[in-house]
N, C-alpha and C positions, 0 to 999 in steps of 0.2 A: 706069640703075643695075642692077647685078646683082641678082637675087632673093635675098631674105633666106632663109637656111636656117632651117628650124624647129629649135627647141631639142631636142636629144636627151634622152630619159629616162635617168635615171642607170642604168647597168648594174651587174650584180653584179661586184664586183672579183675578179680572179684571186686566189686564196687557197691557201696551202699546206694540205695535209691535216693534220687534227687529229693531234697527237703520238700519240694512242692508236693510229692505224694503223701507226705504225712499231714499236710494242711488241709483244713476243711474247704472243698471246692464248692463255690456257689453256682457257677455256671453249668446249667443242667447238661448239656451235650459233654462237655469236658469232664463232668463228674462221672459219667458213664464210661467215657474213654478211659480215664485214669483208674477206675476201679478195676476194669478189666486188665489194663497193662500192668498195674501194680502187682497182680499175681504172677505175671509172666516176665518181668524184666531180666533181660539178659543182653550180654554184649557179644554173645556168639550164635544168636539166631537170627537169620536174615529177615524173616518176616517181622519179628519183633522190633528190630532195628528200623525197619521202615516205618512201623507204626509209631515209634518214638519220634522219628524225624517228622512225621505228619503232626504229632502233637506240638512240636516246636513251631510249626507254622500256624496252627490253630491259635496259639498263644500270641504270636505276632500279629496275626490278623485282628485279634482282639486288643492289640497295642499293649500287651503285657510283656514288654520287651525283657525286663529282667528275668522273668520266669522263663522265656523263650531261651535266653542266654544260658540258664542253669541246665536246660535240656541239652543244648548244644555242648556245654562242657562234659556232660555225661557221655554223649556220643563221641566226643573227643578222646575218650579212654580207649577207643577201639584202635589197636595198632595195625599197620599195614603189614600183612604176612603174604601178600600175593593173592589172597582169596578175595576176589571182587564181589563175590556174593555178600560179604560183610562190609567191604570197603565202600561199595556203591551207596548203600543207605548212610553210612558214616560220612561220606563226602557231601551228601545233602545237608547234613547237620553243620559240617564245617563251613559250607559256603553260605548257608544262612547266617551263621555266626559272623562271617566276614562282612555281610551285608549290614547286619545290625551295628557292628563296630564302625563301619564306614559311616553310617548315618548318624552315630552317635559321637563322631569325631574321636575315634580311639585307634589311631594309625597303628600303634604297636601291636594291639590285639589282632587287628585285621591282618597285619603282615605276618604274624605267627600262624594264623589260621590258613591264609592263602598259601604260605610257604609249604605247609603239609600237602596241599593239593598240587603244587608245582613239583615237589619231590616225588610224589606218587599220584599221577593223574588217574582219574576214575573212568575216562572215556578214551577209546582208541582214535587215532588220526583218521579221518575220512575226507573224501573229496568235498569241495565247497558246495556242490549240488545236494549232497546228502546232508550236509550240516544244515543248510537252509531249509531242507524238507523237515528235519527234526524240529527246527524252530517253529515251523509252520504248524506241525503236529501239536505243539504246546498251545498255541492259539485255538486250535480246534478243540482240544481238551477243556479249555476254559468255556468255550461255547457248549460243548456237550454237557458239562457239569450244570450249567445254567438250566438245561432241560431235564436233567436227571431228577426224578421224583424222590429218590431215596436220600435222606440227609446223609447217612453214612457213606454212601458211594459218591455222592457229590462232594463232600468235604475231602474225601480221600483223593479223588481225581484232581481236585484243585491243588491240594497240598503237593502231590507228585508233580504236577505241571510246573508250579512255582518253583519247587526245589530244583527241577532240571534246568530251567532257564537261568535260575540264580546262580547255579554252578558256573555257566558259561560267563555270565554277567560279571561275576566277581573275579574269575581267573583270567578274563581277557586282558591283555596288556602286560602279561607276565611270560612271555616267550612261547605261547601256544600257537598252533597252526591257524586259529581263528582270530588272532588278534586284530587283524585288519578287516576281518569280514563282518564283525558284530557292530550293529547299529544300537549303541547303548541307549539313545533316546527313544528308539522304538521299543526296545526291550523293557525299559523302565515303565513305559506306558502300558505295556501287557502286564507287567508286574503289579502296577497299581490297579489295573482293571481286574486282575485275578483276586487281589486282596480284598477289594470292595465285595466281590461276589462271595468270597469265602466268608467274610464278616457277615454277610447277609444270611448265608446258609447255616452259620452256627447259631444264629439267633433262635 
């Protein structure tokens, strides 16, 4: 008998670029970001996926929530294959989408997005002291970004910090080890602070 071929893991589907990339972008910094990303869009390249998640945060900071949601939907096409190099940036998009849905009063959409993260968490279980240190680093990243002279680095630092803390904010209360550790009011205050800073750096 011929050997049985192992089952292939699901691959990210080929997907058209979000419609946003075909529109004329008026915001100067986003125009540069999208011109570069538009040539490299991929659902199978870690660095590109992180940049796509960053873009979703830039749009959020500018209160372009519908455009941000369209980027989240694109990231949502990344399947979980066990490759956390791809799932990590995808999870940042899913958690941002959950935040936007929560604030927009869309519980069904939020539940679907959070459900994917509950099924396949992006972060390993750690002791409480390390979890709190991780959250503290997010606060430091926001402070460092304020002092960063380069717009590109500052915006990227802020987007990554906001994305990481949003992951925990939106998944807390869904059976995770940090359910009772997270101070949502304090986290929300840091998210608001980071968004104000990101909006200013995008100007």
